[in-house]
Structure formats: structure tokens, C-alpha cells
C-alpha positions, 0 to 999 in steps of 0.5 A, a space after each residue: 639602947 646601950 649606954 654610949 649610944 651604940 644600939 648593937 653591942 657587936 657592931 664593928 662600925 660603932 667600935 671603929 667609929 669610936 676608935 677613929 674619934 679617939 685617934 683624931 682627938 689624940 692627934 689634935 692633942 699632939 699638935 696642941 702639946 707641941 709633940 709634933 711639928 710642921 715640916 718647915 720647923 724641922 727642915 730649919 732645925 736640920 738646915 735642909 730645904 723643905 723639899 729634901 725633908 719631904 723626900 726623906 719622909 716619903 722614902 721612910 728615912 724620916 718619921 712623919 704623919 699626915 694630920 689635917 692635910 699637913 705633914 707633921 714630924 715628932 718634935 723629938 727630931 728637933 734635938 737629934 741630928 738628922 743622920 742619927 734620926 734617919 738611922 733610927 727612922 729606917 728601922 721603923 720603916 715598915 710600920 704604920 705612920 702612927 706606930 712610927 710616931 708613937 715610938 718617938 713620943 712614948 717613954 721606953 722602959 728599955 731606955 730607963 723610962 725615957 723617950 728616945 730624944 731624952 735617952 740620946 741626950 743623956 748619952 744612951 748609945 745610938 746602937 741601943 736605940 736602934 736595937 730598940 727600934 728594930 725590936 719595936 718594929 718586929 713586935 708590931 709586924 709580928 702582932 699584925 701578921 698574927 691578927 691577919 691570920 686570925 681574920 683568915 681563920 675566922 673567914 675559913 670557919 664561916 665558909 
């Protein structure tokens, strides 16, 4: 048996299971640290009904992630007006929920090492943040398409 409990070093299931555990742990930490908030809190901050927030989330107008049967939103959105947030979130629309949330949670070198919310608060033009969001989405979409091609090529070689 190999250290860490995985009997087979090439087992994709062991790797996937470990990745899922790490992901669940990270999401739980986001909640504990207040990096994500529940819908009612964001709806109240924006002065809109919770139903309207749910609709904008479902359409990709607002970034959200489903954790433990609840819809969470990046806490960074609390400090940004909803029109600005919506414009930035639309640029991320084609990404997975986790990728979209990560954009709001992390510090970006292109924003002076600040998060989106802090950069906007410091006076960074919204257009600059939109350009970063577009580039972030394009990079991840391109990387995903390359990975998909690798999988197809691998299957073709085995045939």
C-alpha cells in the first residue's frame, strides 16, 4: 500500500476522491471565513427581493455557488453596486461556478495584487476589471478546450 492509503498510484478514482474532499473543505472554509454569503444578505445589501437575486443568479448575471443545499455569493459583492457586479459577472458567465467565485475571492496581479472589490474601492476603473474578467474567462475556456482535445486524442490512440 502506498502512503496516503491509495493502493494503486494510477487510480483516477483515488485522485478524484481526494480532489473532491479538498474542494469540499475549501468551500466549507469560505463559509467559515465569511468569503461567501447567503442570498438574503446580498439581496438586502442590494435592496432587491431575494427572488430577483435568484433569477439573476440563474441567468449568470450574478456569480453564485451551491454549497450544502444553499446558494452562496461572494461576500465581495456586498460592497459593489449590482450594476457593476452584473457587468463583471456577465464576463464570467461561461465558466464553472467555482471558477467564477474564485475570480472574486483571489488577489489579481493585474489589479495591483488586490481582489476585485478592493481594486474597485481603490478607484480601479470598472473597464479594467471587465477586461481582466474577460481574459480570465477566455484563459480558462481555452485551457478546458485543450484538455478536452487531449482526452479525445488519448482515446483515439487507444483505439
